[in-house]
N, CA, C and O atoms as CSV, one atom per row, in Angstrom:
chain,resi,resn,atom,element,x,y,z
A,1,MET,N,N,-6.249,-5.517,-9.431
A,1,MET,CA,C,-5.605,-4.926,-10.405
A,1,MET,C,C,-4.066,-5.597,-10.432
A,1,MET,O,O,-3.681,-6.001,-9.335
A,2,CYS,N,N,-3.246,-5.743,-11.433
A,2,CYS,CA,C,-1.742,-6.120,-11.211
A,2,CYS,C,C,-0.949,-5.208,-10.218
A,2,CYS,O,O,-1.186,-4.005,-10.327
A,3,ASN,N,N,-0.219,-5.517,-9.449
A,3,ASN,CA,C,0.901,-4.946,-8.570
A,3,ASN,C,C,1.256,-3.685,-9.410
A,3,ASN,O,O,1.023,-2.514,-9.108
A,4,GLN,N,N,2.015,-4.278,-10.795
A,4,GLN,CA,C,3.202,-3.717,-11.573
A,4,GLN,C,C,1.642,-2.054,-12.136
A,4,GLN,O,O,1.673,-0.865,-11.819
A,5,THR,N,N,0.847,-2.626,-12.778
A,5,THR,CA,C,0.078,-1.684,-13.246
A,5,THR,C,C,-0.249,-0.616,-12.626
A,5,THR,O,O,-0.163,0.530,-13.067
A,6,VAL,N,N,-0.847,-1.134,-11.017
A,6,VAL,CA,C,-1.332,-0.132,-10.172
A,6,VAL,C,C,0.007,0.817,-9.903
A,6,VAL,O,O,-0.171,2.030,-10.015
A,7,SER,N,N,1.184,0.396,-9.597
A,7,SER,CA,C,2.428,1.061,-9.513
A,7,SER,C,C,2.853,2.129,-10.352
A,7,SER,O,O,3.388,3.191,-10.032
A,8,LEU,N,N,2.436,1.554,-11.828
A,8,LEU,CA,C,2.766,2.471,-12.757
A,8,LEU,C,C,1.929,3.684,-12.877
A,8,LEU,O,O,2.355,4.839,-12.855
A,9,VAL,N,N,0.523,3.258,-13.025
A,9,VAL,CA,C,-0.153,4.373,-12.959
A,9,VAL,C,C,-0.085,5.550,-11.790
A,9,VAL,O,O,-0.053,6.769,-11.962
A,10,ALA,N,N,-0.072,4.842,-10.611
A,10,ALA,CA,C,0.202,6.055,-9.662
A,10,ALA,C,C,1.337,6.906,-9.873
A,10,ALA,O,O,1.182,8.105,-9.641
A,11,ALA,N,N,2.520,6.470,-10.297
A,11,ALA,CA,C,4.008,7.101,-10.682
A,11,ALA,C,C,3.263,7.979,-11.987
A,11,ALA,O,O,4.059,8.809,-12.423
A,12,GLU,N,N,2.344,7.990,-12.487
A,12,GLU,CA,C,1.773,8.772,-13.513
A,12,GLU,C,C,0.959,9.885,-12.780
A,12,GLU,O,O,0.989,11.081,-13.071
A,13,LEU,N,N,0.336,9.391,-11.931
A,13,LEU,CA,C,-0.758,10.482,-11.266
A,13,LEU,C,C,0.397,11.303,-10.393
A,13,LEU,O,O,0.273,12.525,-10.298
A,14,GLU,N,N,1.097,10.886,-9.996
A,14,GLU,CA,C,2.418,11.597,-9.160
A,14,GLU,C,C,3.119,12.719,-9.944
A,14,GLU,O,O,3.447,13.821,-9.505
A,15,ARG,N,N,3.243,12.361,-10.864
A,15,ARG,CA,C,4.058,13.101,-11.746
A,15,ARG,C,C,3.189,14.398,-12.181
A,15,ARG,O,O,3.697,15.506,-12.355
A,16,ALA,N,N,1.641,14.075,-12.353
A,16,ALA,CA,C,0.500,15.174,-12.712
A,16,ALA,C,C,0.229,15.917,-11.363
A,16,ALA,O,O,-0.642,16.788,-11.367
A,17,GLY,N,N,0.884,15.649,-10.246
A,17,GLY,CA,C,0.589,16.462,-8.956
A,17,GLY,C,C,-0.349,15.715,-8.114
A,17,GLY,O,O,-0.695,16.275,-7.073
A,18,ILE,N,N,-0.918,14.322,-8.423
A,18,ILE,CA,C,-2.134,13.970,-7.633
A,18,ILE,C,C,-1.421,12.928,-6.705
A,18,ILE,O,O,-0.887,11.941,-7.212
A,19,PRO,N,N,-1.409,13.111,-5.516
A,19,PRO,CA,C,-0.619,12.396,-4.495
A,19,PRO,C,C,-1.510,10.845,-4.718
A,19,PRO,O,O,-2.720,10.827,-4.946
A,20,THR,N,N,-0.742,9.718,-4.614
A,20,THR,CA,C,-1.509,8.207,-4.626
A,20,THR,C,C,-0.700,7.586,-3.301
A,20,THR,O,O,0.336,8.063,-2.837
A,21,VAL,N,N,-1.341,6.526,-2.848
A,21,VAL,CA,C,-0.917,5.599,-2.249
A,21,VAL,C,C,-1.492,4.107,-2.874
A,21,VAL,O,O,-2.603,4.114,-3.406
A,22,THR,N,N,-0.819,3.004,-2.807
A,22,THR,CA,C,-1.216,2.099,-3.080
A,22,THR,C,C,-0.992,0.695,-2.125
A,22,THR,O,O,0.036,0.777,-1.454
A,23,GLN,N,N,-1.552,-0.235,-1.986
A,23,GLN,CA,C,-1.556,-1.438,-1.420
A,23,GLN,C,C,-0.762,-2.414,-2.590
A,23,GLN,O,O,-1.063,-2.343,-3.782
A,24,VAL,N,N,0.244,-3.289,-2.090
A,24,VAL,CA,C,0.701,-3.983,-2.821
A,24,VAL,C,C,0.898,-5.505,-1.948
A,24,VAL,O,O,1.191,-5.598,-0.756
A,25,PHE,N,N,0.678,-6.499,-2.789
A,25,PHE,CA,C,0.738,-8.150,-2.037
A,25,PHE,C,C,2.223,-8.503,-2.513
A,25,PHE,O,O,2.893,-9.296,-1.852
A,26,LEU,N,N,2.639,-8.007,-3.465
A,26,LEU,CA,C,3.911,-9.013,-4.151
A,26,LEU,C,C,5.101,-7.627,-3.693
A,26,LEU,O,O,5.124,-6.611,-4.388
A,27,ARG,N,N,5.799,-7.742,-2.765
A,27,ARG,CA,C,7.106,-6.778,-2.247
A,27,ARG,C,C,7.899,-6.726,-3.293
A,27,ARG,O,O,8.237,-5.604,-3.669
A,28,GLU,N,N,8.407,-7.942,-4.042
A,28,GLU,CA,C,9.150,-7.578,-4.864
A,28,GLU,C,C,9.063,-6.953,-6.245
A,28,GLU,O,O,10.034,-6.474,-6.829
A,29,ILE,N,N,7.908,-6.991,-6.691
A,29,ILE,CA,C,7.390,-6.503,-7.693
A,29,ILE,C,C,7.115,-4.850,-7.376
A,29,ILE,O,O,7.120,-4.113,-8.362
A,30,ALA,N,N,6.901,-4.304,-6.176
A,30,ALA,CA,C,7.012,-3.058,-5.754
A,30,ALA,C,C,8.579,-2.573,-5.627
A,30,ALA,O,O,8.968,-1.480,-6.037
A,31,GLU,N,N,9.340,-3.466,-5.052
A,31,GLU,CA,C,10.602,-2.902,-5.365
A,31,GLU,C,C,11.358,-2.615,-6.487
A,31,GLU,O,O,12.185,-1.714,-6.630
A,32,LYS,N,N,10.932,-3.619,-7.412
A,32,LYS,CA,C,11.497,-2.963,-8.863
A,32,LYS,C,C,10.563,-1.790,-9.530
A,32,LYS,O,O,11.078,-0.826,-10.097
A,33,VAL,N,N,9.335,-1.934,-9.427
A,33,VAL,CA,C,8.516,-0.777,-9.762
A,33,VAL,C,C,8.618,0.538,-9.409
A,33,VAL,O,O,8.504,1.468,-10.207
A,34,ARG,N,N,8.878,0.674,-7.957
A,34,ARG,CA,C,8.970,1.638,-6.939
A,34,ARG,C,C,7.786,2.445,-7.044
A,34,ARG,O,O,8.064,3.595,-7.383
A,35,PRO,N,N,6.484,2.224,-6.859
A,35,PRO,CA,C,5.367,3.066,-6.712
A,35,PRO,C,C,5.730,4.271,-5.824
A,35,PRO,O,O,6.579,4.006,-4.973
A,36,PRO,N,N,5.310,5.428,-5.835
A,36,PRO,CA,C,5.739,6.706,-4.918
A,36,PRO,C,C,5.158,6.404,-3.632
A,36,PRO,O,O,5.838,6.954,-2.766
A,37,ARG,N,N,4.333,5.858,-3.212
A,37,ARG,CA,C,3.779,5.464,-1.719
A,37,ARG,C,C,3.195,4.078,-1.771
A,37,ARG,O,O,2.275,3.897,-2.568
A,38,ALA,N,N,3.620,3.047,-1.004
A,38,ALA,CA,C,2.914,1.649,-1.088
A,38,ALA,C,C,3.077,0.877,0.194
A,38,ALA,O,O,4.115,0.689,0.828
A,39,LEU,N,N,2.328,0.624,0.354
A,39,LEU,CA,C,1.899,-0.367,1.721
A,39,LEU,C,C,2.092,-1.875,1.488
A,39,LEU,O,O,1.067,-2.308,0.961
A,40,TRP,N,N,2.759,-2.583,1.625
A,40,TRP,CA,C,3.305,-4.281,1.656
A,40,TRP,C,C,2.250,-4.763,2.725
A,40,TRP,O,O,2.653,-4.677,3.885
A,41,VAL,N,N,0.882,-5.290,2.537
A,41,VAL,CA,C,0.083,-5.896,3.163
A,41,VAL,C,C,0.569,-7.755,2.982
A,41,VAL,O,O,0.953,-8.209,1.904
A,42,PRO,N,N,0.457,-8.489,4.087
A,42,PRO,CA,C,0.648,-9.798,4.015
A,42,PRO,C,C,-0.379,-10.957,3.671
A,42,PRO,O,O,-0.301,-12.134,4.022
A,43,PHE,N,N,-1.421,-10.310,2.853
A,43,PHE,CA,C,-2.621,-10.859,2.868
A,43,PHE,C,C,-2.629,-11.809,1.667
A,43,PHE,O,O,-1.601,-11.898,0.996
A,44,ASP,N,N,-3.904,-12.652,1.290
A,44,ASP,CA,C,-4.095,-13.497,0.315
A,44,ASP,C,C,-4.425,-12.373,-1.070
A,44,ASP,O,O,-4.911,-11.245,-0.981
A,45,HIS,N,N,-4.152,-12.824,-1.852
A,45,HIS,CA,C,-4.702,-11.861,-3.167
A,45,HIS,C,C,-6.133,-12.142,-3.149
A,45,HIS,O,O,-6.674,-13.248,-3.148
A,46,GLY,N,N,-6.858,-10.580,-3.129
A,46,GLY,CA,C,-8.324,-10.640,-2.989
A,46,GLY,C,C,-8.594,-10.296,-2.009
A,46,GLY,O,O,-9.792,-10.177,-1.753
A,47,TYR,N,N,-7.489,-9.945,-0.900
A,47,TYR,CA,C,-8.140,-9.581,0.488
A,47,TYR,C,C,-7.202,-8.543,0.790
A,47,TYR,O,O,-6.338,-9.030,1.520
A,48,PRO,N,N,-6.966,-7.260,0.547
A,48,PRO,CA,C,-6.390,-6.016,0.760
A,48,PRO,C,C,-6.441,-5.581,2.181
A,48,PRO,O,O,-5.592,-4.926,2.786
A,49,LEU,N,N,-7.468,-6.007,2.578
A,49,LEU,CA,C,-7.811,-5.360,3.988
A,49,LEU,C,C,-7.624,-6.339,5.276
A,49,LEU,O,O,-7.736,-6.179,6.491
A,50,GLY,N,N,-7.331,-7.278,4.543
A,50,GLY,CA,C,-6.969,-8.644,5.752
A,50,GLY,C,C,-8.438,-9.659,5.729
A,50,GLY,O,O,-9.303,-9.868,4.878
A,51,GLU,N,N,-8.216,-10.112,7.044
A,51,GLU,CA,C,-9.484,-11.433,6.913
A,51,GLU,C,C,-10.963,-10.984,7.107
A,51,GLU,O,O,-11.109,-10.220,8.061
A,52,PRO,N,N,-12.100,-11.294,6.404
A,52,PRO,CA,C,-13.190,-10.743,6.103
A,52,PRO,C,C,-14.015,-10.711,7.436
A,52,PRO,O,O,-13.903,-11.719,8.133
A,53,GLY,N,N,-14.801,-9.740,7.884
A,53,GLY,CA,C,-15.295,-9.977,9.167
A,53,GLY,C,C,-14.478,-9.377,10.210
A,53,GLY,O,O,-14.980,-9.578,11.316
A,54,ASN,N,N,-13.494,-8.772,10.245
A,54,ASN,CA,C,-12.371,-8.308,11.186
A,54,ASN,C,C,-12.137,-6.407,11.188
A,54,ASN,O,O,-11.137,-5.750,11.474
A,55,PRO,N,N,-13.314,-6.032,10.808
A,55,PRO,CA,C,-13.446,-4.198,10.880
A,55,PRO,C,C,-12.182,-3.705,12.005
A,55,PRO,O,O,-11.754,-2.565,11.824
A,56,THR,N,N,-11.765,-4.259,12.791
A,56,THR,CA,C,-10.232,-3.685,13.683
A,56,THR,C,C,-9.209,-3.540,12.597
A,56,THR,O,O,-8.788,-2.465,12.170
A,57,LEU,N,N,-8.805,-4.904,12.141
A,57,LEU,CA,C,-7.794,-4.951,11.556
A,57,LEU,C,C,-7.791,-4.018,10.278
A,57,LEU,O,O,-6.809,-3.332,9.996
A,58,GLN,N,N,-9.215,-4.038,9.347
A,58,GLN,CA,C,-9.132,-3.557,8.301
A,58,GLN,C,C,-9.265,-2.111,8.262
A,58,GLN,O,O,-8.957,-1.548,7.211
A,59,THR,N,N,-9.732,-1.333,9.381
A,59,THR,CA,C,-9.316,-0.208,9.797
A,59,THR,C,C,-7.947,0.315,9.977
A,59,THR,O,O,-7.580,1.392,9.509
A,60,ASP,N,N,-7.107,-0.584,10.761
A,60,ASP,CA,C,-5.903,-0.549,10.792
A,60,ASP,C,C,-4.976,-0.806,9.625
A,60,ASP,O,O,-3.814,-0.402,9.676
A,61,VAL,N,N,-5.429,-1.444,8.601
A,61,VAL,CA,C,-4.918,-1.327,6.954
A,61,VAL,C,C,-5.196,0.008,6.652
A,61,VAL,O,O,-4.274,0.723,6.257
A,62,LEU,N,N,-6.225,0.414,6.766
A,62,LEU,CA,C,-6.615,1.799,5.833
A,62,LEU,C,C,-5.778,2.856,6.590
A,62,LEU,O,O,-5.189,3.650,5.857
A,63,ARG,N,N,-5.623,3.004,7.869
A,63,ARG,CA,C,-5.097,4.032,8.486
A,63,ARG,C,C,-3.680,3.964,8.125
A,63,ARG,O,O,-3.164,4.955,7.607
A,64,GLN,N,N,-3.068,3.022,8.317
A,64,GLN,CA,C,-1.387,2.921,7.807
A,64,GLN,C,C,-1.519,3.017,6.216
A,64,GLN,O,O,-0.571,3.597,5.685
A,65,THR,N,N,-2.273,2.669,5.571
A,65,THR,CA,C,-2.409,3.191,3.843
A,65,THR,C,C,-2.631,4.853,3.739
A,65,THR,O,O,-2.057,5.386,2.790
A,66,PHE,N,N,-3.265,5.555,4.463
A,66,PHE,CA,C,-3.590,6.586,4.272
A,66,PHE,C,C,-2.876,7.607,4.637
A,66,PHE,O,O,-2.930,8.773,4.244
A,67,ALA,N,N,-1.848,6.853,5.815
A,67,ALA,CA,C,-0.769,7.469,6.688
A,67,ALA,C,C,0.212,7.821,5.671
A,67,ALA,O,O,0.820,8.878,5.842
A,68,LEU,N,N,0.434,7.221,4.794
A,68,LEU,CA,C,1.426,7.096,3.556
A,68,LEU,C,C,1.460,8.477,2.909
A,68,LEU,O,O,2.440,8.816,2.245
A,69,LEU,N,N,0.273,9.385,3.110
A,69,LEU,CA,C,0.527,10.430,2.451
A,69,LEU,C,C,1.312,11.513,2.799
A,69,LEU,O,O,1.755,12.396,2.064
A,70,ASP,N,N,1.467,11.332,4.228
A,70,ASP,CA,C,1.899,12.409,5.261
A,70,ASP,C,C,3.675,12.211,5.167
A,70,ASP,O,O,4.477,12.767,5.917
A,71,GLU,N,N,3.992,11.323,4.104
A,71,GLU,CA,C,5.556,10.820,3.773
A,71,GLU,C,C,5.863,12.129,2.675
A,71,GLU,O,O,5.053,12.499,1.825
A,72,ASP,N,N,7.060,12.663,2.874
A,72,ASP,CA,C,7.605,13.682,2.232
A,72,ASP,C,C,7.926,12.879,0.886
A,72,ASP,O,O,8.193,11.679,0.954
A,73,GLY,N,N,7.903,13.450,-0.152
A,73,GLY,CA,C,8.480,12.919,-1.355
A,73,GLY,C,C,9.687,13.338,-1.568
A,73,GLY,O,O,10.280,14.184,-0.899
A,74,PRO,N,N,10.162,12.648,-2.684
A,74,PRO,CA,C,9.449,12.138,-3.937
A,74,PRO,C,C,9.508,11.016,-3.968
A,74,PRO,O,O,9.076,10.590,-5.040
A,75,GLY,N,N,9.909,10.105,-3.171
A,75,GLY,CA,C,9.572,8.482,-3.034
A,75,GLY,C,C,10.522,8.144,-3.587
A,75,GLY,O,O,11.376,8.939,-3.980
A,76,PRO,N,N,10.582,6.918,-3.737
A,76,PRO,CA,C,9.312,5.877,-3.208
A,76,PRO,C,C,9.371,5.445,-1.732
A,76,PRO,O,O,10.371,5.295,-1.030
A,77,VAL,N,N,8.382,5.317,-1.496
A,77,VAL,CA,C,8.487,4.512,0.304
A,77,VAL,C,C,7.569,3.585,0.152
A,77,VAL,O,O,6.419,3.645,-0.283
A,78,LEU,N,N,8.271,2.632,0.601
A,78,LEU,CA,C,7.563,1.084,0.695
A,78,LEU,C,C,7.470,0.743,2.080
A,78,LEU,O,O,8.581,0.532,2.567
A,79,LYS,N,N,6.396,0.603,2.978
A,79,LYS,CA,C,6.219,0.064,4.419
A,79,LYS,C,C,5.520,-0.920,4.498
A,79,LYS,O,O,4.676,-1.230,3.656
A,80,GLU,N,N,5.748,-1.475,5.406
A,80,GLU,CA,C,5.055,-2.981,5.450
A,80,GLU,C,C,4.346,-2.767,6.823
A,80,GLU,O,O,4.764,-2.242,7.854
A,81,PHE,N,N,2.838,-3.481,6.440
A,81,PHE,CA,C,1.948,-3.716,7.398
A,81,PHE,C,C,2.493,-3.953,8.879
A,81,PHE,O,O,3.309,-4.847,9.107
A,82,GLU,N,N,1.983,-3.075,9.909
A,82,GLU,CA,C,2.343,-3.694,11.381
A,82,GLU,C,C,0.902,-3.701,11.658
A,82,GLU,O,O,0.179,-2.771,11.301
A,83,ALA,N,N,0.448,-4.779,12.315
A,83,ALA,CA,C,-0.897,-4.676,12.794
A,83,ALA,C,C,-0.568,-4.067,13.983
A,83,ALA,O,O,0.585,-4.074,14.415
A,84,GLU,N,N,-1.643,-3.452,14.639
A,84,GLU,CA,C,-1.765,-2.954,16.155
A,84,GLU,C,C,-2.272,-3.916,17.082
A,84,GLU,O,O,-1.654,-4.021,18.141
A,85,ASP,N,N,-3.310,-4.666,16.888
A,85,ASP,CA,C,-3.586,-5.466,17.326
A,85,ASP,C,C,-2.908,-7.221,17.546
A,85,ASP,O,O,-3.442,-8.171,18.118
A,86,GLY,N,N,-1.835,-7.159,16.985
A,86,GLY,CA,C,-0.890,-8.468,17.185
A,86,GLY,C,C,-1.316,-9.754,16.219
A,86,GLY,O,O,-0.997,-10.942,16.255
A,87,TRP,N,N,-2.071,-9.084,15.454
A,87,TRP,CA,C,-3.031,-10.344,14.579
A,87,TRP,C,C,-1.844,-10.734,13.578
A,87,TRP,O,O,-1.902,-11.841,13.043
A,88,TRP,N,N,-0.746,-9.861,13.293
A,88,TRP,CA,C,0.020,-10.251,12.282
A,88,TRP,C,C,1.516,-10.568,13.070
A,88,TRP,O,O,2.485,-10.960,12.420
């Protein structure tokens, strides 16, 4: 889905009291639209968890994404993915 659309939907869900996290490929769009909580991932479009067949990397991406739920609101919070295994 479009980074902008997902960010706008997330903001509406947050206003309804539902916590959200998103992953974004285009940092400049996230900075303009300002989703409540987002993790910028440096991967190609279509690969939100990184390279196929790399469960360690993919688990790392998911952990960092869900960790954003611990961030205090109201946001926006935009963090950059940091590979723990030195992949990136």
